[in-house]
N, C-alpha and C positions, 0 to 999 in steps of 0.2 A: 437541301439542294436548291429549293426555291429561294432561300435567303442568299445563297451564293450567287445565283443567277441575278437576283434583284440587286444585290450589292455590285455585281459586275456591271449591270446596266446603269446603275447610278454613277459608278466610276467612269464608265464609257461616256455617259451624258456630260459629266463634268469635263472630261477630256475634250469632247466636241465643242463645248461652250468656250473652253480656254483657247482651243485652236481658232474658233470663230472670232474671239476677241483679239487674238494675235493678228489674224488676217485683217480685221477692221483697223487695228492700230497701224499695221504695215501699210494698208491702203491710204489711210489718212496721212501718214508720214510721207508716202510717195507723192500724194496730191500736193502737200505743202511744198515739197521740193520742186515739183513740176511748175507750180505757180510762181515760186521764187525764180526759177529759171526763165520763165516767160517774162516776169517783171524786169529782170536784169537785161534780157535780150531786147525788150521793147525800150527800156531806158537807153540802151546803147544806140538804138535806131535814132532816137531824138538827139542824143549827145553827139553822135557821128555827124548828123545833118548840121548841127551847130558848128562843130569843128571844121568840117569841110567848107562851109560857107564863110566862116571867119578867116581861115588861113588859106583857102584855095588849095586843098590837098590833092587836087587833080582827079578825084573820082567823079564828082558831078560839077565841081567848080574849079576852074583853072586858077593858078596863082594870080594871074592878071586880074581876074574877076573877084578875088577875095575881098571881103568886107574891109579888112585892114589895109588893103591897097586901093581903097576907093570904090570897090564894087558895090553892087546893090543887090542884097539877097532876095528881094521880093519882086523886082521889076520884071525880070524875064518870065517867071512862072505866071504872074498875074496879068501881064500885058500880052504875052504870046500864047500862053496855055489856056487862058480863060475861054470857055465856050458855054453856050446854053443860056438859061434864063438870068444868070447873075453877071453876065459879061460886062455890062455897063458899070456896075458897082465895082467889080474887081479892077477894071481898067482905070477907074477914077482914083483908086487908092494905091495903084501899082507904083512902087518905088518911093512912096512918101516916107520921110524920115521916121515919123512916129510908128508907121507900120513895120519898117525894118527893125526898130528897137523892140517893139512888142513881140515880133516874130522871133528874133534872136534870143531875147530874154526868156521867152516861152520855151524854145527848144532847149536852152541850157538848163533852166530850172526843172523842167519836166524830166529831162534825162538824168540829172543828178539825183533828184528826189526818188525816181524809180530805182536807180542803181543802188542807192543807199538804203532804200526801204523806209524812208521817212516822208511824211506828208503824202502818202500814196493816194489818199482820197482826193486831196486837192489836185495833185498831179493828174489823176485819172479824169477829173472833171475838166481841167484846163486842156489836157491832151486830147480828150474826146471832142471838146469844142473846136480845137485847132484842126483835128482830123476831119470833122464833119465840114468845117469851112473849106478845107482843101478839097474835099469830095465835091462840094458845090461849085468849085472852080472848073472842074472838068465834066460837068453834067452834059450829056449823058456819058458815062465812062466808055472807054474805047472797046473793052472786051466783054461787056455785059450790059443788060438793059438798065440796071441801076446799081448793082453791087460791085464794089472794088475793095482793094486792100485797106483803104482809109476807114471804111465802115467795119471791117473785120478787126482792125487794130483798136478802134473805138470800143467794140464789144469786149475785146480782151481787157482793155483798161477798166471797163465797168466791172468785169469779173474780178480783176485784181483788187479793186477797191472794196468789193463786197466780201472778199475772203480773207482779209487781213494778210495779204501776201508779203507785206513788209517785215513780218515777224521772223520769217525763216530766211537765213542767209542775208539778213539786213539788220538795220538798227531800229526796226519798228517797235519792239518791246521797250527798249530804252526810251525812244521818242514818246511813246504813249504814257510814260511815267512822269514826264515833264509837267509841272503843275498846270500850266495854261492849256496844254494838250489834254490832260486828264479832265479838266473842266469843260473842254470843248471837243468832244469826240470827232467832230467833222474835220479837225486838224490832223487826225491820224492818217 
């Protein structure tokens, strides 16, 4: 009788361990898909900003103000939206050609990299820098003492870079096997 009970206990323990392993595997898979979803969504935020400013799709930028129609993607935000300790700096670079090009190239490349799942680490650093700079334009933020969505997005980008979020629903695994990327993991 004791042997049967002991055997049943062992079988029960194995079943519990197997169930726990399945739960952990399911949780890890769910986390990977959530991170991939956040990566793609945040990539779309950057890509949409690029497309709207380039073509004037009418959401934030009118067709008349589109970059392809001679509009200036940084002048309005940096000259009219800048407040706080960095106002002078942002007013001095508002609308400069090099600022427009860097801003637009940044929006495009960050958005495409995040959506594709390639170069997520570089995109996260560049995107985080861009977002923190945009946060400094509006200091102090209108709805909080210091926190706003720019800092939240920067934190999400850091999390995406640290978790290999480009591997799920993206080309991250393929990208990491490219010889130059394999030799330089910071390119992942």
